[in-house]
N, C-alpha and C positions, 0 to 999 in steps of 0.2 A: 460295655453291654448297657448297664443298667443307663446309662446317659442317651442312650437308642430306645431302652424302654421306656423313658419318660418321655423322650419324644412321641413314641409310637401311642403310650397313654396320653398326651397331650392331642395327637391326632383323634384318638376316640372320643375325645370330649369334644372335640370341634365339631368331629362330623355327629352327633349325639345333637351337638345343635342345631349345625344346619338342618339334619332330620327332624327336629319341630319345626325348624321354619316353612319348608317344604309342607308338614302335614298341615301346618296354617293355610300355609297357601291353598292347599285342597278344599278346605273350607271356606276361603273366599271366594275361591275360581265357582263354590257348588252355590253361595249365597249369591253372587252377581249373577250367577248364567240364572238361577229361580225369580232372581228379582228385575233379571233384563225379560224372559219371558213374559210373567206378570204386565212388566209395562207396555211388551209388544201386542199381548193379545188383549191386555184388558181394557188400556187406552189406548190403543193405538198410536205407540209414538216407539221412535227405536233409534239408537245410537251407533255408530260404525266401532266409538271409544268404549263405548261397555262389550261390544263382542272380542276388539283386541286386547283389554286388558285380562278376558278368560285365555286367551292364546298365548300375554304375556305371562299371566300368574302359573299356567301350564308349564312353561319353558322354565320358571322357578322351579318347579315340583321337580321334574325329570332331574333338571342340572342339580342343582342343591343337594337333593334326596338321594342322589348314584352314591354319595360316599357313605353314607349311611348303611345304605344297603350292602358295600361291600363288606363295612365293618361286621356286620351282622352275619355276610357269608350268606345272604340269600341271593348273592346273583345270578347269572345264565351262566352255565356251563354245561359241556356235553358231558353225557352221564354215562355213557356207551363201556368206558371204563372206569371214572372215579368211584362210581358206586359200589365196584366188585375189589377196592382197594382197601387192605386190612393196615394195622399199625400206622407205620411213619408214610406210607405211600403216599394218600391225600396229602401229605403236607410237603413230600417233594415235587406234584403235580402242580401245586399250587404255586410253589416256589418258580417251577418252569415258567408256566401262566405269568407269574405276576412279570416276573425278568426279559422274558422273549415278547411279551404280547403287550399287556396291561399298559405296563411303564414305558413303554418304548410308543406305543398309540395314545396314552394320554398325553405325552409331553409334546408328540408331535400335533396334534389336536391345540395345546393352550397356545402352542408357537403358533400356530395358521389363525386361531380366534381372535387370538389380543388385538392385531392390526384392524382385523375385521369391526371389532367391539369399537376402537380408538377411532377410524373413521367415522362411524354413524354417530360418536357423540361428538368431535369435531366438526363435522359440516353440521349437525344439529336435523341430520336425515329424520323427515316424517314420514309417515304413512302416505300411501298414494289415495288412500278412501277418503271421502268427504268426512270429517269429524277425525279424522285419526290420528294417533297418538305418537309422539315421539319415540323412535326405534333404540334407542341406545338403551333403555333398561332392560330389553328382554336380549340386546344382544351381549349385555353385560353379563348376562347368566353363562355363557360360555366359557369366556375363559375363566370365571370363576369354578365353574362345576368343572369343568376337566382338570384345572390345578390341583381341585381339593380330591377328585378321584386318585391323581397320580401322588398327591401328598400321603393318601389314606391305605395307597397300595404299597408306598414304601414302609408305612406304618406295619401293615400288615407281612410284607415280607421280614422285617426286623421280629417281629413276634414269632414267626415261624421257624426264623434260625435258631430264636433265643430258645424254644422248645425245642427243637432236635440238641440243641446243649445243653436241654435240661435245667435251664434257667428261669423259665417262663410255663405255666402249667396253662393247658389249650384243649377245649373237647375236640377231638379231631374225630368223634364219630358225624355219620354222617346221613343223612333219613333222607332217602329218595323222595322228589316230591311225586303229590299225588294228581294222577291227570286221568 
């Protein structure tokens, strides 16, 4: 189990780095958006490339930020039952969700998205907009993001099994989101 926990800790480290990348993408997209607005309304000039780079950055924010969100346990979940569970109940629900939902779906989406990325990369597909950008940097976010979420899901599964075996300390307290 110690080798698996080392893998889980390595994935946590990688997800932290991808989370930082996503946070920088947020800042960069905000700066480009503000600059684009200033250029458009200040000097009456516009570029489709500037608009598209914001979309590309948004894709990277979401896709490479998702593993970090899973790591810190802030992902979307149905709260009807989960919030009422005590002791090891949430851990068993997490394991069920990881094994039967997250891992199969993320694996399938990784498998589906890689050929799509590869096709845009090999063909050099460009945006149809005048002044548009090549598409592959945006489509690359899909297989990377799905694969990273899958790997982080494996890490979360390892940590939960280790917790149940008494080999890993984990906070199982769940705080219901304020809405």
